[in-house]
N, C-alpha and C positions, 0 to 999 in steps of 0.2 A: 531212266536217267539219260539225259542227252549227253553225248560225247563231245567235249570241246576238242579243237585241234590246237596243238602247240604251235604258236607263232614262230616263224623263223627269226632267230635273234640277229641274223645278218641283214634282215630287210631294212631298207632305208626308213627313217622316221617319216610318218605321213603327216600331212597337214590335217586340219579339222575336216572330217568327212562330211560330205553333203548327204542329202537323203538317199540318193541313188547308191552311194557307197555303203551307207548303213544297211540298205535293203540287200545289197549284194552280200555283205557279211552275214546277215541273218539267213539269207537264202542258202549260203554254204553250210552254216550250222544245221539248219533244218534238213538239207539234202543228205547230210551224213547220218541223220537220224530218221530218214524215211518220211519226212514231212515235205510236201510239195505245194508251192505257193504260186499265186498270181499277184502281180502288182496292180494297184489302182482298180480294185474290184468294186463295182457299183453294188450298193445294197438296196433292198426294196424300200427303205425309208428315205431314199434320196441322198444318203451319205455315201462316201467312197472310202473303203478300207485301203490303207497303204499296202498291206500284204494280207491276203486271205488264203488259207491253205487247209489241207486235210492230211491227217496222219494215217498210219497203217491200220488203226482201229476205226477209221471213219469219223474221227472227231475233228471238228472245225476249229481252226486257230486264226485269230485276227491279231495283227501287229500294227500298232500306231507308232509312227516314226516321228521323233522330234529332234531337231538339230540346233535349235535356238531356245534360250531360256524364256524369252517373251512369248514365243509360240506355245511352249509347254504350259506356261502359267495362264495363258488366255484361252486355252482350249476348253470350251464348255460343252462340246458335242460328243466327246469320246464315250460317255456313258450310253449313248444310243447304239454303240456297236455291240454291247453286251448281249442284246437280244438275238444276235446272229452268229454266236460262237460258243463253243464249249470251254475255250481257254482264250484269255486276252493278255497280250504283252505290250508293254511300252518298250521301244528300242531307241537308244540314245548313243551318240558317240562318246568315247571315253572322257573327253574333255568337258562334257556338259554336267553340271551339278545335278546329282540325282536326289538330293535331299527333299525337294518338294514331293517326290513320289512316295515318301513315307508319311505325308500328311493325310488327314482324314478325307479331304476333298478328292484325293486320287485313289481312294479305296484299296489300300495295299492288301486287304483281306481277299480281294478277288482279281488282282492284277499282278502279272509277273513282270520282271524287268530284265532286259537284255542290253548288254553293252556291245556295240559293233563298230567296226570300221570297214574299209573296202576289202580287207583280207579275210576277216573272220569275225566271230561273235562268241559271246559267253553269256550264259544265263546266270544272273546274279540272284534272282528270286524266281523260283518256278511259279507258273500260273496255276492256281488251283482249278480243278475240274468243276465246272458248273454246267452240268449236262442240259443240253437243249432237249425239248420233247422230240420224240421220234419223227413226227410229221414235219416239224419245222426243219430238223436236221436233213431229212430226205429232200425237202424243197430246196434248201440252200446248197446241198451237194449237187443236185441237178443243175442249179443255176451256175455253180462254179465249174462243173464239167462242161456245160455248153459254152461258157465264156472261154474256157481253155481251148476247146475245139474250134471256136470261131477264130481265135487268135492264131492258132496253128494253121488253119486253112488259109488265113490271110497272109501268113509268112511264105507259104509255098506257092500261092497263086494270086497275082495282083488283082484279078477279077473278083476273087472271093473276098479280098480285103475291101474292095468297094462295096460289095454286097453285105458285108458283115456289120456295117454301121460303126466301124472303128472302135469296138469295145474289146 
């Protein structure tokens, strides 16, 4: 069970969060629960996951962030992420209508729902475990680790940033 953080009631009201704010809130929720993510992680099918991470059990989590109704309703590519993770979540700001995610087209049987802002996040519907086969999980964990190491090296050395290909 993931542990939510109680929001500070004295915090000023926020405006509608952008995707970066939603990612930050999800990242804070996940960090408290020992799930570590990278943003904008390229997948081998040419897609790019908004957040891709790994939990303490080595399970891969992908989060697709939507901050606008039109973007949510027109997303036809999200199903292609399911082959690269053990759990899949939608993450939305509190103000975005979540009703479409209950429809058959969004497969609520295999997708979790997170509501997030720039301060925190809460899981409204857990993502069911749909285990990858061991060989695929190993390959994806290696890709995720290498991407994280490239990004880290690029942060501490500008020359490495140029050599890393900016991934």
